[in-house]
C-alpha positions in Angstrom: 105.5 41.3 113.7 108.5 43.3 114.8 111.4 41.6 116.5 112.4 43.0 119.9 115.8 42.2 121.5 115.4 42.0 125.3 118.4 42.2 127.6 117.6 40.4 130.9 119.4 42.8 133.2 120.9 41.8 136.5 120.0 38.1 137.0 120.0 38.6 140.8 117.1 41.1 140.4 113.6 41.0 139.1 114.4 41.1 135.3 114.0 37.4 134.6 110.7 37.1 136.6 109.3 40.1 134.7 110.3 38.6 131.3 108.7 35.2 132.0 105.5 36.6 133.6 104.9 39.1 130.7 105.9 36.8 127.8 102.4 35.6 126.9 101.1 39.2 126.7 104.0 40.8 124.7 104.3 37.8 122.2 100.8 38.7 121.0 102.1 41.8 119.3 105.9 41.3 118.8 108.5 38.7 118.5 110.7 38.8 121.6 114.2 37.4 121.8 115.8 37.2 125.3 119.5 37.5 125.8 120.3 34.9 128.4 121.9 31.4 128.4 119.9 28.3 128.9 121.6 27.3 132.2 120.8 30.7 133.9 117.2 30.5 132.4 116.5 27.1 133.9 118.1 28.0 137.2 116.2 31.2 137.5 112.9 29.5 136.6 113.5 26.8 139.2 114.0 29.4 141.9 110.9 31.2 140.8 109.0 27.9 140.6 107.9 29.0 137.1 107.4 27.2 133.9 109.5 28.5 130.9 107.1 29.2 128.0 107.6 26.8 125.2 108.1 29.7 122.6 110.6 31.6 124.9 113.3 32.3 122.3 116.8 32.9 123.7 120.1 34.1 122.3 122.8 32.3 124.2 125.2 34.7 126.0 127.2 34.9 129.2 128.6 32.2 131.5 126.7 30.0 133.9 127.0 30.8 137.6 124.9 30.5 140.8 122.1 33.0 141.1 122.0 34.8 144.4 118.6 36.7 144.6 119.0 40.3 145.8 122.8 40.3 145.9 125.3 42.7 144.4 127.7 40.5 142.4 130.6 40.8 140.1 129.4 37.8 138.1 125.8 39.1 137.8 127.2 42.5 136.7 129.3 40.9 134.0 126.4 38.9 132.7 124.0 41.8 132.6 126.5 43.8 130.6 127.1 40.9 128.2 123.3 40.5 127.8 123.0 44.2 127.0 126.0 44.3 124.7 124.8 41.3 122.6 121.3 42.6 122.4 122.6 46.0 121.4 124.8 44.6 118.6 122.0 42.4 117.5 119.8 45.4 117.1 122.5 47.6 115.5 122.9 44.9 112.9 119.2 45.1 112.1 118.5 41.6 113.3 116.0 43.2 115.7 113.8 46.3 115.2 114.2 47.6 118.7 116.1 47.0 122.0 114.3 46.8 125.4 116.5 46.6 128.5 115.6 45.2 131.9 117.3 46.8 134.9 121.0 46.5 135.8 122.7 47.2 139.1 125.3 49.9 138.8 127.4 48.7 141.7 127.5 45.2 140.2 128.8 46.7 136.9 131.4 48.6 138.9 132.5 45.4 140.6 132.7 43.6 137.2 135.0 46.3 135.9 132.5 47.8 133.5 133.6 51.3 132.7 130.1 52.7 132.3 127.7 54.0 135.0 124.7 52.6 133.2 122.9 51.9 129.9 122.7 55.5 128.7 126.4 56.4 128.8 127.3 53.0 127.3 124.9 53.7 124.4 126.5 57.2 124.0 130.0 55.7 123.8 128.9 52.8 121.5 127.3 55.1 118.9 129.6 58.1 119.6 126.5 60.2 120.0 125.0 61.9 123.1 122.1 59.8 124.1 119.2 61.7 125.6 117.4 60.1 128.5 113.6 60.7 128.4 111.3 59.2 130.9 107.6 59.2 131.3 104.3 58.3 129.6 101.7 60.0 127.4 100.6 62.2 130.3 104.1 63.5 131.1 107.5 63.0 129.4 110.5 64.5 131.0 114.1 64.6 129.5 117.2 64.9 131.7 119.9 67.4 130.7 122.2 65.7 133.2 121.3 62.2 134.4 123.6 59.9 136.4 125.7 62.7 137.9 126.5 63.6 141.5 124.3 66.5 142.5 127.3 68.7 143.6 128.5 68.5 140.0 125.3 69.6 138.2 125.6 73.4 138.4 129.0 73.3 136.6 127.3 71.5 133.7 124.7 74.3 133.2 126.3 76.0 130.2 124.2 77.8 127.6 126.1 76.3 124.6 125.7 72.7 125.9 122.0 73.2 126.8 121.3 74.8 123.4 122.6 71.7 121.6 120.6 69.5 123.9 117.4 71.4 123.3 117.8 71.2 119.5 118.6 67.5 119.7 115.6 66.8 121.9 113.3 68.7 119.6 114.6 67.0 116.6 114.0 63.6 118.1 110.5 64.3 119.4 109.0 67.2 117.5 107.0 68.2 120.6 105.4 71.6 119.8 105.8 72.9 123.4 108.6 72.0 125.8 109.1 73.5 129.3 112.6 73.9 130.5 113.0 73.8 134.3 115.2 76.2 136.2 118.0 74.7 138.4 117.4 76.7 141.6 114.4 77.1 143.9 111.9 79.6 142.3 114.0 79.5 139.1 116.7 81.6 140.9 114.2 84.4 141.9 115.9 86.8 139.5 119.4 86.0 140.8 118.6 86.0 144.5 118.9 82.2 144.8 121.4 81.5 142.0 122.5 82.6 138.6 122.4 79.4 136.5 119.0 80.5 135.1 120.9 83.1 133.0 122.5 80.4 131.0 119.2 78.4 130.8 117.4 81.5 129.5 120.1 82.2 126.9 119.9 78.6 125.6 116.1 78.8 125.4 116.2 82.1 123.5 118.9 80.8 121.1 117.1 77.5 120.4 113.8 79.2 119.7 115.5 81.7 117.4 117.2 78.8 115.6 113.9 77.0 115.1 112.1 80.2 114.2 109.4 79.1 116.7 108.6 79.5 120.3 109.0 75.8 121.2 110.8 76.2 124.5 109.4 78.1 127.5 111.2 78.9 130.8 113.1 78.8 132.9 110.2 77.3 134.8 109.9 77.1 138.5 110.4 73.4 139.0 108.1 72.7 141.8 105.2 74.5 140.1 105.7 72.9 136.7 104.4 69.5 137.9 101.1 70.6 139.3 98.0 69.4 137.5 97.1 72.7 135.9 100.6 73.3 134.6 100.8 69.9 133.1 97.6 70.5 131.2 99.3 73.3 129.3 102.8 71.8 129.1 103.5 68.1 129.7 106.9 67.8 128.0 109.6 69.0 130.3 113.4 69.2 130.4 114.9 68.8 133.9 118.4 70.0 134.8 119.1 66.9 136.9 117.9 63.4 137.6 115.7 63.7 140.7 114.4 67.1 139.8 112.5 65.4 137.0 112.1 61.8 138.2 110.9 62.3 141.8 107.6 64.0 140.7 107.3 61.8 137.6 107.4 58.6 139.6 105.1 60.0 142.2 102.5 60.7 139.5 103.0 57.8 137.0 105.3 55.2 138.5 103.5 52.1 137.0 103.1 53.6 133.5 106.4 55.4 133.2 109.2 54.1 130.8 112.7 55.1 129.9 113.4 56.1 126.2 116.8 56.7 124.7 116.7 59.4 122.1 119.3 60.8 119.6 120.5 57.3 118.6 120.4 55.3 115.4 118.4 52.5 117.1 115.2 52.3 119.1 115.8 51.6 122.8 113.3 51.7 125.7 113.6 50.4 129.2 111.7 50.0 132.4 111.6 53.0 134.7 112.7 51.1 137.8 115.7 49.3 139.2 116.5 45.7 140.0 114.3 45.7 143.1 116.6 43.3 145.0 114.3 43.4 148.0 111.6 41.4 146.2 113.8 39.5 143.7 112.5 35.9 143.0 109.5 36.4 145.4 106.9 36.5 142.7 106.0 40.1 143.5 107.5 42.1 140.6 105.1 44.2 138.5 105.4 43.9 134.8 103.5 47.1 134.0 106.5 49.4 133.2 108.1 46.6 131.1 104.9 46.0 129.1 104.7 49.7 128.4 108.3 49.8 127.4 107.9 47.0 124.9 104.6 48.5 123.6 106.3 51.8 123.0 109.3 50.3 121.3 107.0 48.3 119.1 104.9 51.4 118.2 108.0 53.4 117.2 109.3 50.4 115.2 106.0 50.1 113.3 106.0 53.8 112.6 109.4 53.7 110.8 
C-alpha cells in the first residue's frame, strides 16, 4: 500500500476530527501518517471525546499548547505550517508517495508570521515552480489562473503570455482533450462592450492550440453559461480567471465530492475543498467526504506512477 503523509491543518478547526473519523476507512487502501505531536493529539481527542485508533501513526512535530476550538490563533497557525512543512519534506524525500493537506486558516498563518497566503503559494516557492490549483471531481474539474488574489487585482494579471504558459502547463499535467477557458467579463466581454481582457485570453488560446497542433482549448466562454448541465456534458474541464468565478458554481454543484489538486509539481498533493469550519470545530459535525475523496485521488495517482 502507498504511504500518504497527512498534515493536520489548523488544530483549532475540523482537521483532527476529520482525520480520526475517517482513519478506519482510508487505512483500508493506504498507509496514512499524521503530522501532529502526541500531546496535541491526546488533547484534541479528549475534547472530541473520541478514541485514538491504535494504529494511528504519527510523525512528531510542533509544540504543545492549549487548543481553542474555533479560534484564530498565532500558535495554531504556527503548528499548522510546521505540520504542512514536515509532511511536505517527508514526501519530497520519497518517504511518502503523496501529500494530503487538511485546511489551514490564512489569518492564523498571518498572525504567526508565515509569509505565504496558503498552501499553493508555499508549494510554488518551495519547489520554485508555479503550482496550478485545480479543484473538482470526475464530473467537473476547474483550474484557477489566479487563485488567492484580491478581485480588484485580477484584470491586471490577464496577459496573453502568462495565460499561454499556464494553459500549456495545465494540459501537460492533465492531458485533458478538451478544455474550456472562461472569459473574465460578463458575456465574455460582449465583443469589447463590457471589457477588453478577452482579447488577451483569445490570443493565449489560439497560441496554445497552435503550439499543441490541436484544438484543445476553446473560448473565451461566457462564464455563467459554461456551468449549465448541457454545457458540462460537452466540456467539463474548465479554466477560470479568478477564484470565485470557478469555485462558486463548482461548490454549488459538487461540494461534498470536490477536492483540491496541486498540479505542475514534482510531488502528488491533494487537499479538501473546504476550510477550517471554525463554527463547527470539535462538535462532531464535520463531514469526511471531501477528505476521503482527496486521499483516494492521491492514492490513485500514486498507484498510476
